[in-house]
HTML snippet that shows the backbone in 3Dmol.js (N, CA, C, O; Angstrom):
<script src="https://3Dmol.org/build/3Dmol-min.js"></script>
<div id="view" style="width:600px;height:400px;position:relative"></div>
<script>
const pdb = `
ATOM      1  N   MET A   1      57.926  56.443 -56.036  1.00  0.00           N
ATOM      2  CA  MET A   1      58.463  56.194 -57.370  1.00  0.00           C
ATOM      3  C   MET A   1      59.513  55.078 -57.273  1.00  0.00           C
ATOM      4  O   MET A   1      60.304  55.034 -56.331  1.00  0.00           O
ATOM      5  N   ASN A   2      59.502  54.220 -58.221  1.00  0.00           N
ATOM      6  CA  ASN A   2      60.450  53.128 -58.295  1.00  0.00           C
ATOM      7  C   ASN A   2      61.868  53.687 -58.460  1.00  0.00           C
ATOM      8  O   ASN A   2      62.085  54.589 -59.269  1.00  0.00           O
ATOM      9  N   VAL A   3      62.820  53.163 -57.711  1.00  0.00           N
ATOM     10  CA  VAL A   3      64.205  53.646 -57.759  1.00  0.00           C
ATOM     11  C   VAL A   3      64.802  53.451 -59.149  1.00  0.00           C
ATOM     12  O   VAL A   3      65.548  54.308 -59.622  1.00  0.00           O
ATOM     13  N   THR A   4      64.492  52.348 -59.804  1.00  0.00           N
ATOM     14  CA  THR A   4      65.011  52.086 -61.147  1.00  0.00           C
ATOM     15  C   THR A   4      64.524  53.147 -62.125  1.00  0.00           C
ATOM     16  O   THR A   4      65.297  53.629 -62.953  1.00  0.00           O
ATOM     17  N   ILE A   5      63.261  53.510 -62.038  1.00  0.00           N
ATOM     18  CA  ILE A   5      62.711  54.537 -62.928  1.00  0.00           C
ATOM     19  C   ILE A   5      63.380  55.875 -62.653  1.00  0.00           C
ATOM     20  O   ILE A   5      63.711  56.606 -63.586  1.00  0.00           O
ATOM     21  N   LEU A   6      63.581  56.199 -61.389  1.00  0.00           N
ATOM     22  CA  LEU A   6      64.230  57.455 -61.024  1.00  0.00           C
ATOM     23  C   LEU A   6      65.644  57.523 -61.583  1.00  0.00           C
ATOM     24  O   LEU A   6      66.050  58.555 -62.118  1.00  0.00           O
ATOM     25  N   VAL A   7      66.394  56.438 -61.465  1.00  0.00           N
ATOM     26  CA  VAL A   7      67.761  56.395 -61.994  1.00  0.00           C
ATOM     27  C   VAL A   7      67.746  56.569 -63.506  1.00  0.00           C
ATOM     28  O   VAL A   7      68.573  57.299 -64.054  1.00  0.00           O
ATOM     29  N   CYS A   8      66.815  55.907 -64.184  1.00  0.00           N
ATOM     30  CA  CYS A   8      66.707  56.037 -65.638  1.00  0.00           C
ATOM     31  C   CYS A   8      66.358  57.459 -66.042  1.00  0.00           C
ATOM     32  O   CYS A   8      66.901  57.976 -67.019  1.00  0.00           O
ATOM     33  N   GLU A   9      65.455  58.100 -65.302  1.00  0.00           N
ATOM     34  CA  GLU A   9      65.093  59.477 -65.613  1.00  0.00           C
ATOM     35  C   GLU A   9      66.282  60.414 -65.414  1.00  0.00           C
ATOM     36  O   GLU A   9      66.499  61.318 -66.221  1.00  0.00           O
ATOM     37  N   LEU A  10      67.046  60.206 -64.354  1.00  0.00           N
ATOM     38  CA  LEU A  10      68.225  61.045 -64.118  1.00  0.00           C
ATOM     39  C   LEU A  10      69.273  60.837 -65.205  1.00  0.00           C
ATOM     40  O   LEU A  10      69.912  61.797 -65.636  1.00  0.00           O
ATOM     41  N   ARG A  11      69.454  59.616 -65.648  1.00  0.00           N
ATOM     42  CA  ARG A  11      70.390  59.354 -66.739  1.00  0.00           C
ATOM     43  C   ARG A  11      69.927  60.015 -68.027  1.00  0.00           C
ATOM     44  O   ARG A  11      70.738  60.540 -68.791  1.00  0.00           O
ATOM     45  N   SER A  12      68.606  59.988 -68.270  1.00  0.00           N
ATOM     46  CA  SER A  12      68.071  60.632 -69.466  1.00  0.00           C
ATOM     47  C   SER A  12      68.316  62.129 -69.430  1.00  0.00           C
ATOM     48  O   SER A  12      68.704  62.717 -70.440  1.00  0.00           O
ATOM     49  N   LEU A  13      68.096  62.749 -68.287  1.00  0.00           N
ATOM     50  CA  LEU A  13      68.382  64.176 -68.150  1.00  0.00           C
ATOM     51  C   LEU A  13      69.868  64.451 -68.336  1.00  0.00           C
ATOM     52  O   LEU A  13      70.258  65.446 -68.946  1.00  0.00           O
ATOM     53  N   ASP A  14      70.676  63.567 -67.810  1.00  0.00           N
ATOM     54  CA  ASP A  14      72.123  63.681 -67.959  1.00  0.00           C
ATOM     55  C   ASP A  14      72.502  63.680 -69.440  1.00  0.00           C
ATOM     56  O   ASP A  14      73.302  64.506 -69.878  1.00  0.00           O
ATOM     57  N   TRP A  15      71.935  62.762 -70.202  1.00  0.00           N
ATOM     58  CA  TRP A  15      72.207  62.684 -71.634  1.00  0.00           C
ATOM     59  C   TRP A  15      71.701  63.919 -72.362  1.00  0.00           C
ATOM     60  O   TRP A  15      72.366  64.437 -73.259  1.00  0.00           O
ATOM     61  N   CYS A  16      70.517  64.388 -71.971  1.00  0.00           N
ATOM     62  CA  CYS A  16      69.951  65.568 -72.622  1.00  0.00           C
ATOM     63  C   CYS A  16      70.860  66.772 -72.403  1.00  0.00           C
ATOM     64  O   CYS A  16      71.090  67.551 -73.329  1.00  0.00           O
ATOM     65  N   CYS A  17      71.370  66.929 -71.203  1.00  0.00           N
ATOM     66  CA  CYS A  17      72.295  68.035 -70.920  1.00  0.00           C
ATOM     67  C   CYS A  17      73.525  67.927 -71.805  1.00  0.00           C
ATOM     68  O   CYS A  17      73.987  68.923 -72.362  1.00  0.00           O
ATOM     69  N   MET A  18      74.046  66.736 -71.932  1.00  0.00           N
ATOM     70  CA  MET A  18      75.234  66.533 -72.752  1.00  0.00           C
ATOM     71  C   MET A  18      74.952  66.868 -74.212  1.00  0.00           C
ATOM     72  O   MET A  18      75.771  67.516 -74.864  1.00  0.00           O
ATOM     73  N   PHE A  19      73.810  66.440 -74.733  1.00  0.00           N
ATOM     74  CA  PHE A  19      73.488  66.732 -76.128  1.00  0.00           C
ATOM     75  C   PHE A  19      73.216  68.217 -76.345  1.00  0.00           C
ATOM     76  O   PHE A  19      73.471  68.744 -77.428  1.00  0.00           O
ATOM     77  N   GLN A  20      72.696  68.895 -75.315  1.00  0.00           N
ATOM     78  CA  GLN A  20      72.524  70.339 -75.434  1.00  0.00           C
ATOM     79  C   GLN A  20      73.876  71.032 -75.531  1.00  0.00           C
ATOM     80  O   GLN A  20      74.015  72.020 -76.252  1.00  0.00           O
ATOM     81  N   ILE A  21      74.858  70.532 -74.822  1.00  0.00           N
ATOM     82  CA  ILE A  21      76.214  71.074 -74.933  1.00  0.00           C
ATOM     83  C   ILE A  21      76.751  70.828 -76.337  1.00  0.00           C
ATOM     84  O   ILE A  21      77.353  71.718 -76.939  1.00  0.00           O
ATOM     85  N   PHE A  22      76.534  69.622 -76.862  1.00  0.00           N
ATOM     86  CA  PHE A  22      76.994  69.307 -78.219  1.00  0.00           C
ATOM     87  C   PHE A  22      76.304  70.164 -79.279  1.00  0.00           C
ATOM     88  O   PHE A  22      76.859  70.387 -80.355  1.00  0.00           O
ATOM     89  N   ALA A  23      75.098  70.646 -78.980  1.00  0.00           N
ATOM     90  CA  ALA A  23      74.336  71.432 -79.946  1.00  0.00           C
ATOM     91  C   ALA A  23      74.670  72.929 -79.900  1.00  0.00           C
ATOM     92  O   ALA A  23      74.107  73.711 -80.666  1.00  0.00           O
ATOM     93  N   ARG A  24      75.569  73.322 -79.020  1.00  0.00           N
ATOM     94  CA  ARG A  24      75.976  74.734 -78.962  1.00  0.00           C
ATOM     95  C   ARG A  24      76.689  75.123 -80.249  1.00  0.00           C
ATOM     96  O   ARG A  24      77.376  74.310 -80.867  1.00  0.00           O
ATOM     97  N   SER A  25      76.515  76.380 -80.641  1.00  0.00           N
ATOM     98  CA  SER A  25      77.039  76.832 -81.942  1.00  0.00           C
ATOM     99  C   SER A  25      78.543  76.650 -82.073  1.00  0.00           C
ATOM    100  O   SER A  25      79.024  76.296 -83.150  1.00  0.00           O
ATOM    101  N   GLU A  26      79.299  76.884 -81.002  1.00  0.00           N
ATOM    102  CA  GLU A  26      80.759  76.725 -81.096  1.00  0.00           C
ATOM    103  C   GLU A  26      81.173  75.270 -81.307  1.00  0.00           C
ATOM    104  O   GLU A  26      82.200  74.997 -81.928  1.00  0.00           O
ATOM    105  N   VAL A  27      80.378  74.343 -80.792  1.00  0.00           N
ATOM    106  CA  VAL A  27      80.661  72.919 -80.995  1.00  0.00           C
ATOM    107  C   VAL A  27      80.214  72.498 -82.393  1.00  0.00           C
ATOM    108  O   VAL A  27      80.910  71.745 -83.074  1.00  0.00           O
ATOM    109  N   VAL A  28      79.046  72.990 -82.815  1.00  0.00           N
ATOM    110  CA  VAL A  28      78.511  72.654 -84.135  1.00  0.00           C
ATOM    111  C   VAL A  28      79.467  73.102 -85.243  1.00  0.00           C
ATOM    112  O   VAL A  28      79.599  72.415 -86.256  1.00  0.00           O
ATOM    113  N   GLN A  29      80.131  74.241 -85.064  1.00  0.00           N
ATOM    114  CA  GLN A  29      81.090  74.715 -86.064  1.00  0.00           C
ATOM    115  C   GLN A  29      82.206  73.710 -86.291  1.00  0.00           C
ATOM    116  O   GLN A  29      82.713  73.578 -87.405  1.00  0.00           O
ATOM    117  N   VAL A  30      82.585  73.009 -85.244  1.00  0.00           N
ATOM    118  CA  VAL A  30      83.669  72.020 -85.353  1.00  0.00           C
ATOM    119  C   VAL A  30      83.144  70.662 -85.794  1.00  0.00           C
ATOM    120  O   VAL A  30      83.725  70.025 -86.673  1.00  0.00           O
ATOM    121  N   THR A  31      82.047  70.219 -85.188  1.00  0.00           N
ATOM    122  CA  THR A  31      81.568  68.851 -85.431  1.00  0.00           C
ATOM    123  C   THR A  31      80.600  68.727 -86.598  1.00  0.00           C
ATOM    124  O   THR A  31      80.429  67.636 -87.143  1.00  0.00           O
ATOM    125  N   LYS A  32      79.961  69.830 -86.993  1.00  0.00           N
ATOM    126  CA  LYS A  32      78.927  69.846 -88.033  1.00  0.00           C
ATOM    127  C   LYS A  32      77.699  69.029 -87.629  1.00  0.00           C
ATOM    128  O   LYS A  32      76.917  68.618 -88.486  1.00  0.00           O
ATOM    129  N   MET A  33      77.532  68.797 -86.336  1.00  0.00           N
ATOM    130  CA  MET A  33      76.399  68.035 -85.823  1.00  0.00           C
ATOM    131  C   MET A  33      75.477  68.972 -85.051  1.00  0.00           C
ATOM    132  O   MET A  33      75.681  69.206 -83.860  1.00  0.00           O
ATOM    133  N   ASP A  34      74.460  69.509 -85.732  1.00  0.00           N
ATOM    134  CA  ASP A  34      73.497  70.368 -85.058  1.00  0.00           C
ATOM    135  C   ASP A  34      72.454  69.499 -84.354  1.00  0.00           C
ATOM    136  O   ASP A  34      72.562  68.272 -84.344  1.00  0.00           O
ATOM    137  N   ALA A  35      71.442  70.146 -83.764  1.00  0.00           N
ATOM    138  CA  ALA A  35      70.423  69.406 -83.009  1.00  0.00           C
ATOM    139  C   ALA A  35      69.701  68.378 -83.876  1.00  0.00           C
ATOM    140  O   ALA A  35      69.372  67.290 -83.404  1.00  0.00           O
ATOM    141  N   SER A  36      69.456  68.717 -85.135  1.00  0.00           N
ATOM    142  CA  SER A  36      68.775  67.769 -86.031  1.00  0.00           C
ATOM    143  C   SER A  36      69.632  66.539 -86.293  1.00  0.00           C
ATOM    144  O   SER A  36      69.134  65.414 -86.270  1.00  0.00           O
ATOM    145  N   ASN A  37      70.901  66.751 -86.539  1.00  0.00           N
ATOM    146  CA  ASN A  37      71.799  65.619 -86.788  1.00  0.00           C
ATOM    147  C   ASN A  37      71.970  64.765 -85.534  1.00  0.00           C
ATOM    148  O   ASN A  37      71.973  63.537 -85.613  1.00  0.00           O
ATOM    149  N   LEU A  38      72.112  65.411 -84.384  1.00  0.00           N
ATOM    150  CA  LEU A  38      72.215  64.656 -83.136  1.00  0.00           C
ATOM    151  C   LEU A  38      70.961  63.830 -82.899  1.00  0.00           C
ATOM    152  O   LEU A  38      71.038  62.668 -82.500  1.00  0.00           O
ATOM    153  N   ALA A  39      69.798  64.440 -83.147  1.00  0.00           N
ATOM    154  CA  ALA A  39      68.529  63.722 -82.956  1.00  0.00           C
ATOM    155  C   ALA A  39      68.431  62.524 -83.884  1.00  0.00           C
ATOM    156  O   ALA A  39      67.931  61.471 -83.491  1.00  0.00           O
ATOM    157  N   MET A  40      68.902  62.678 -85.108  1.00  0.00           N
ATOM    158  CA  MET A  40      68.850  61.572 -86.072  1.00  0.00           C
ATOM    159  C   MET A  40      69.695  60.392 -85.594  1.00  0.00           C
ATOM    160  O   MET A  40      69.331  59.233 -85.795  1.00  0.00           O
ATOM    161  N   VAL A  41      70.811  60.697 -84.967  1.00  0.00           N
ATOM    162  CA  VAL A  41      71.710  59.638 -84.509  1.00  0.00           C
ATOM    163  C   VAL A  41      71.207  58.984 -83.224  1.00  0.00           C
ATOM    164  O   VAL A  41      71.279  57.763 -83.084  1.00  0.00           O
ATOM    165  N   ILE A  42      70.699  59.781 -82.288  1.00  0.00           N
ATOM    166  CA  ILE A  42      70.357  59.217 -80.985  1.00  0.00           C
ATOM    167  C   ILE A  42      68.920  58.714 -80.858  1.00  0.00           C
ATOM    168  O   ILE A  42      68.639  57.872 -80.004  1.00  0.00           O
ATOM    169  N   ALA A  43      68.017  59.209 -81.682  1.00  0.00           N
ATOM    170  CA  ALA A  43      66.609  58.800 -81.554  1.00  0.00           C
ATOM    171  C   ALA A  43      66.416  57.290 -81.636  1.00  0.00           C
ATOM    172  O   ALA A  43      65.687  56.740 -80.812  1.00  0.00           O
ATOM    173  N   PRO A  44      67.036  56.591 -82.594  1.00  0.00           N
ATOM    174  CA  PRO A  44      66.813  55.133 -82.648  1.00  0.00           C
ATOM    175  C   PRO A  44      67.331  54.390 -81.415  1.00  0.00           C
ATOM    176  O   PRO A  44      66.887  53.278 -81.127  1.00  0.00           O
ATOM    177  N   ASN A  45      68.262  55.000 -80.693  1.00  0.00           N
ATOM    178  CA  ASN A  45      68.799  54.353 -79.497  1.00  0.00           C
ATOM    179  C   ASN A  45      67.982  54.666 -78.246  1.00  0.00           C
ATOM    180  O   ASN A  45      67.954  53.876 -77.302  1.00  0.00           O
ATOM    181  N   CYS A  46      67.324  55.813 -78.243  1.00  0.00           N
ATOM    182  CA  CYS A  46      66.547  56.228 -77.071  1.00  0.00           C
ATOM    183  C   CYS A  46      65.082  55.841 -77.177  1.00  0.00           C
ATOM    184  O   CYS A  46      64.460  55.460 -76.186  1.00  0.00           O
ATOM    185  N   LEU A  47      64.539  55.939 -78.369  1.00  0.00           N
ATOM    186  CA  LEU A  47      63.118  55.657 -78.597  1.00  0.00           C
ATOM    187  C   LEU A  47      63.016  54.592 -79.682  1.00  0.00           C
ATOM    188  O   LEU A  47      63.570  54.750 -80.769  1.00  0.00           O
ATOM    189  N   ARG A  48      62.325  53.535 -79.389  1.00  0.00           N
ATOM    190  CA  ARG A  48      62.245  52.460 -80.365  1.00  0.00           C
ATOM    191  C   ARG A  48      60.815  51.984 -80.528  1.00  0.00           C
ATOM    192  O   ARG A  48      60.157  51.598 -79.562  1.00  0.00           O
ATOM    193  N   CYS A  49      60.348  52.019 -81.757  1.00  0.00           N
ATOM    194  CA  CYS A  49      59.008  51.545 -82.083  1.00  0.00           C
ATOM    195  C   CYS A  49      58.985  50.010 -81.981  1.00  0.00           C
ATOM    196  O   CYS A  49      59.917  49.334 -82.417  1.00  0.00           O
ATOM    197  N   THR A  50      57.921  49.486 -81.408  1.00  0.00           N
ATOM    198  CA  THR A  50      57.832  48.034 -81.222  1.00  0.00           C
ATOM    199  C   THR A  50      57.157  47.324 -82.387  1.00  0.00           C
ATOM    200  O   THR A  50      57.046  46.098 -82.384  1.00  0.00           O
ATOM    201  N   SER A  51      56.707  48.079 -83.378  1.00  0.00           N
ATOM    202  CA  SER A  51      56.026  47.486 -84.523  1.00  0.00           C
ATOM    203  C   SER A  51      57.005  46.697 -85.392  1.00  0.00           C
ATOM    204  O   SER A  51      58.204  46.975 -85.408  1.00  0.00           O
ATOM    205  N   GLN A  52      56.480  45.722 -86.104  1.00  0.00           N
ATOM    206  CA  GLN A  52      57.277  44.954 -87.056  1.00  0.00           C
ATOM    207  C   GLN A  52      57.067  45.448 -88.488  1.00  0.00           C
ATOM    208  O   GLN A  52      57.765  45.020 -89.407  1.00  0.00           O
ATOM    209  N   ASP A  53      56.112  46.342 -88.668  1.00  0.00           N
ATOM    210  CA  ASP A  53      55.776  46.877 -89.984  1.00  0.00           C
ATOM    211  C   ASP A  53      56.763  47.990 -90.357  1.00  0.00           C
ATOM    212  O   ASP A  53      56.819  49.009 -89.668  1.00  0.00           O
ATOM    213  N   PRO A  54      57.543  47.814 -91.434  1.00  0.00           N
ATOM    214  CA  PRO A  54      58.536  48.822 -91.824  1.00  0.00           C
ATOM    215  C   PRO A  54      57.942  50.204 -92.070  1.00  0.00           C
ATOM    216  O   PRO A  54      58.588  51.214 -91.790  1.00  0.00           O
ATOM    217  N   ARG A  55      56.725  50.258 -92.587  1.00  0.00           N
ATOM    218  CA  ARG A  55      56.095  51.568 -92.822  1.00  0.00           C
ATOM    219  C   ARG A  55      55.847  52.300 -91.506  1.00  0.00           C
ATOM    220  O   ARG A  55      56.082  53.504 -91.402  1.00  0.00           O
ATOM    221  N   VAL A  56      55.377  51.573 -90.516  1.00  0.00           N
ATOM    222  CA  VAL A  56      55.113  52.169 -89.207  1.00  0.00           C
ATOM    223  C   VAL A  56      56.431  52.617 -88.565  1.00  0.00           C
ATOM    224  O   VAL A  56      56.518  53.706 -87.996  1.00  0.00           O
ATOM    225  N   ILE A  57      57.438  51.775 -88.664  1.00  0.00           N
ATOM    226  CA  ILE A  57      58.747  52.109 -88.097  1.00  0.00           C
ATOM    227  C   ILE A  57      59.300  53.365 -88.757  1.00  0.00           C
ATOM    228  O   ILE A  57      59.806  54.252 -88.070  1.00  0.00           O
ATOM    229  N   PHE A  58      59.208  53.450 -90.081  1.00  0.00           N
ATOM    230  CA  PHE A  58      59.714  54.613 -90.807  1.00  0.00           C
ATOM    231  C   PHE A  58      58.942  55.876 -90.431  1.00  0.00           C
ATOM    232  O   PHE A  58      59.536  56.931 -90.208  1.00  0.00           O
ATOM    233  N   GLU A  59      57.627  55.762 -90.362  1.00  0.00           N
ATOM    234  CA  GLU A  59      56.800  56.916 -89.988  1.00  0.00           C
ATOM    235  C   GLU A  59      57.112  57.377 -88.567  1.00  0.00           C
ATOM    236  O   GLU A  59      57.207  58.577 -88.308  1.00  0.00           O
ATOM    237  N   ASN A  60      57.271  56.436 -87.656  1.00  0.00           N
ATOM    238  CA  ASN A  60      57.574  56.789 -86.269  1.00  0.00           C
ATOM    239  C   ASN A  60      58.978  57.357 -86.129  1.00  0.00           C
ATOM    240  O   ASN A  60      59.221  58.187 -85.253  1.00  0.00           O
ATOM    241  N   ALA A  61      59.898  56.929 -86.969  1.00  0.00           N
ATOM    242  CA  ALA A  61      61.277  57.417 -86.884  1.00  0.00           C
ATOM    243  C   ALA A  61      61.328  58.931 -87.029  1.00  0.00           C
ATOM    244  O   ALA A  61      62.077  59.594 -86.311  1.00  0.00           O
ATOM    245  N   ARG A  62      60.547  59.485 -87.940  1.00  0.00           N
ATOM    246  CA  ARG A  62      60.522  60.940 -88.122  1.00  0.00           C
ATOM    247  C   ARG A  62      59.984  61.637 -86.868  1.00  0.00           C
ATOM    248  O   ARG A  62      60.500  62.677 -86.458  1.00  0.00           O
ATOM    249  N   LYS A  63      58.955  61.063 -86.273  1.00  0.00           N
ATOM    250  CA  LYS A  63      58.377  61.643 -85.055  1.00  0.00           C
ATOM    251  C   LYS A  63      59.353  61.528 -83.884  1.00  0.00           C
ATOM    252  O   LYS A  63      59.467  62.449 -83.074  1.00  0.00           O
ATOM    253  N   GLU A  64      60.053  60.402 -83.797  1.00  0.00           N
ATOM    254  CA  GLU A  64      61.034  60.201 -82.735  1.00  0.00           C
ATOM    255  C   GLU A  64      62.177  61.203 -82.872  1.00  0.00           C
ATOM    256  O   GLU A  64      62.630  61.767 -81.877  1.00  0.00           O
ATOM    257  N   MET A  65      62.646  61.425 -84.103  1.00  0.00           N
ATOM    258  CA  MET A  65      63.714  62.409 -84.327  1.00  0.00           C
ATOM    259  C   MET A  65      63.240  63.813 -83.966  1.00  0.00           C
ATOM    260  O   MET A  65      63.988  64.582 -83.362  1.00  0.00           O
ATOM    261  N   ALA A  66      62.021  64.150 -84.325  1.00  0.00           N
ATOM    262  CA  ALA A  66      61.477  65.469 -84.000  1.00  0.00           C
ATOM    263  C   ALA A  66      61.374  65.655 -82.486  1.00  0.00           C
ATOM    264  O   ALA A  66      61.669  66.729 -81.962  1.00  0.00           O
ATOM    265  N   PHE A  67      60.955  64.606 -81.796  1.00  0.00           N
ATOM    266  CA  PHE A  67      60.855  64.669 -80.340  1.00  0.00           C
ATOM    267  C   PHE A  67      62.230  64.885 -79.710  1.00  0.00           C
ATOM    268  O   PHE A  67      62.384  65.743 -78.841  1.00  0.00           O
ATOM    269  N   MET A  68      63.220  64.120 -80.138  1.00  0.00           N
ATOM    270  CA  MET A  68      64.570  64.266 -79.589  1.00  0.00           C
ATOM    271  C   MET A  68      65.144  65.641 -79.914  1.00  0.00           C
ATOM    272  O   MET A  68      65.801  66.249 -79.068  1.00  0.00           O
ATOM    273  N   ARG A  69      64.908  66.133 -81.116  1.00  0.00           N
ATOM    274  CA  ARG A  69      65.388  67.472 -81.496  1.00  0.00           C
ATOM    275  C   ARG A  69      64.762  68.527 -80.582  1.00  0.00           C
ATOM    276  O   ARG A  69      65.442  69.455 -80.143  1.00  0.00           O
ATOM    277  N   THR A  70      63.470  68.384 -80.299  1.00  0.00           N
ATOM    278  CA  THR A  70      62.791  69.323 -79.402  1.00  0.00           C
ATOM    279  C   THR A  70      63.388  69.280 -78.011  1.00  0.00           C
ATOM    280  O   THR A  70      63.589  70.324 -77.392  1.00  0.00           O
ATOM    281  N   LEU A  71      63.676  68.085 -77.509  1.00  0.00           N
ATOM    282  CA  LEU A  71      64.307  67.972 -76.189  1.00  0.00           C
ATOM    283  C   LEU A  71      65.674  68.652 -76.179  1.00  0.00           C
ATOM    284  O   LEU A  71      65.997  69.395 -75.252  1.00  0.00           O
ATOM    285  N   ILE A  72      66.468  68.396 -77.204  1.00  0.00           N
ATOM    286  CA  ILE A  72      67.807  68.987 -77.267  1.00  0.00           C
ATOM    287  C   ILE A  72      67.718  70.505 -77.308  1.00  0.00           C
ATOM    288  O   ILE A  72      68.503  71.192 -76.656  1.00  0.00           O
ATOM    289  N   GLN A  73      66.781  71.023 -78.059  1.00  0.00           N
ATOM    290  CA  GLN A  73      66.682  72.464 -78.237  1.00  0.00           C
ATOM    291  C   GLN A  73      65.944  73.165 -77.097  1.00  0.00           C
ATOM    292  O   GLN A  73      66.242  74.323 -76.807  1.00  0.00           O
ATOM    293  N   SER A  74      65.001  72.506 -76.449  1.00  0.00           N
ATOM    294  CA  SER A  74      64.080  73.223 -75.573  1.00  0.00           C
ATOM    295  C   SER A  74      64.029  72.778 -74.118  1.00  0.00           C
ATOM    296  O   SER A  74      63.531  73.525 -73.276  1.00  0.00           O
ATOM    297  N   LEU A  75      64.516  71.610 -73.796  1.00  0.00           N
ATOM    298  CA  LEU A  75      64.391  71.129 -72.423  1.00  0.00           C
ATOM    299  C   LEU A  75      65.182  72.031 -71.480  1.00  0.00           C
ATOM    300  O   LEU A  75      66.358  72.306 -71.718  1.00  0.00           O
ATOM    301  N   ASP A  76      64.539  72.486 -70.417  1.00  0.00           N
ATOM    302  CA  ASP A  76      65.210  73.324 -69.425  1.00  0.00           C
ATOM    303  C   ASP A  76      66.042  72.437 -68.505  1.00  0.00           C
ATOM    304  O   ASP A  76      65.503  71.708 -67.673  1.00  0.00           O
ATOM    305  N   THR A  77      67.342  72.508 -68.661  1.00  0.00           N
ATOM    306  CA  THR A  77      68.251  71.726 -67.822  1.00  0.00           C
ATOM    307  C   THR A  77      69.087  72.637 -66.943  1.00  0.00           C
ATOM    308  O   THR A  77      70.153  72.244 -66.470  1.00  0.00           O
ATOM    309  N   SER A  78      68.605  73.861 -66.721  1.00  0.00           N
ATOM    310  CA  SER A  78      69.365  74.825 -65.926  1.00  0.00           C
ATOM    311  C   SER A  78      69.585  74.355 -64.491  1.00  0.00           C
ATOM    312  O   SER A  78      70.555  74.758 -63.849  1.00  0.00           O
ATOM    313  N   PHE A  79      68.697  73.511 -63.988  1.00  0.00           N
ATOM    314  CA  PHE A  79      68.852  73.005 -62.617  1.00  0.00           C
ATOM    315  C   PHE A  79      70.063  72.091 -62.486  1.00  0.00           C
ATOM    316  O   PHE A  79      70.471  71.765 -61.371  1.00  0.00           O
ATOM    317  N   MET A  80      70.644  71.671 -63.611  1.00  0.00           N
ATOM    318  CA  MET A  80      71.815  70.799 -63.568  1.00  0.00           C
ATOM    319  C   MET A  80      73.099  71.574 -63.814  1.00  0.00           C
ATOM    320  O   MET A  80      74.147  70.966 -64.031  1.00  0.00           O
ATOM    321  N   GLU A  81      73.045  72.919 -63.785  1.00  0.00           N
ATOM    322  CA  GLU A  81      74.236  73.728 -63.997  1.00  0.00           C
ATOM    323  C   GLU A  81      75.285  73.386 -62.941  1.00  0.00           C
ATOM    324  O   GLU A  81      74.966  73.119 -61.782  1.00  0.00           O
ATOM    325  N   GLY A  82      76.518  73.402 -63.369  1.00  0.00           N
ATOM    326  CA  GLY A  82      77.609  73.059 -62.466  1.00  0.00           C
ATOM    327  C   GLY A  82      78.017  71.600 -62.569  1.00  0.00           C
ATOM    328  O   GLY A  82      79.121  71.224 -62.175  1.00  0.00           O
ATOM    329  N   ILE A  83      77.119  70.780 -63.104  1.00  0.00           N
ATOM    330  CA  ILE A  83      77.448  69.367 -63.292  1.00  0.00           C
ATOM    331  C   ILE A  83      78.272  69.214 -64.555  1.00  0.00           C
ATOM    332  O   ILE A  83      79.189  68.394 -64.610  1.00  0.00           O
ATOM    333  N   TYR A  84      77.943  70.016 -65.587  1.00  0.00           N
ATOM    334  CA  TYR A  84      78.685  69.992 -66.853  1.00  0.00           C
ATOM    335  C   TYR A  84      79.284  71.337 -67.087  1.00  0.00           C
ATOM    336  O   TYR A  84      79.954  71.546 -68.098  1.00  0.00           O
TER     337      TYR A  84
END
`;
const viewer = $3Dmol.createViewer("view");
viewer.addModel(pdb, "pdb");
viewer.setStyle({}, {cartoon: {color: "spectrum"}});
viewer.zoomTo();
viewer.render();
</script>
């Protein structure tokens, strides 16, 4: 595996762990940013459609947000316990 890809994957997992912490109920009570809101903010920065067609970009944006929300809510990051 390419070292650059490995580093990027580890950083992505790192970010996912952090967003899972932000999505905890005690944090959401203070910030009002649940998993859906976090996904809406971070999806355009993590996943970007390469199309120039605004309709395609808009349609993909909903799918990208859903994907990020699923990662925040469901990704098993227990192997990174102790890091955060």
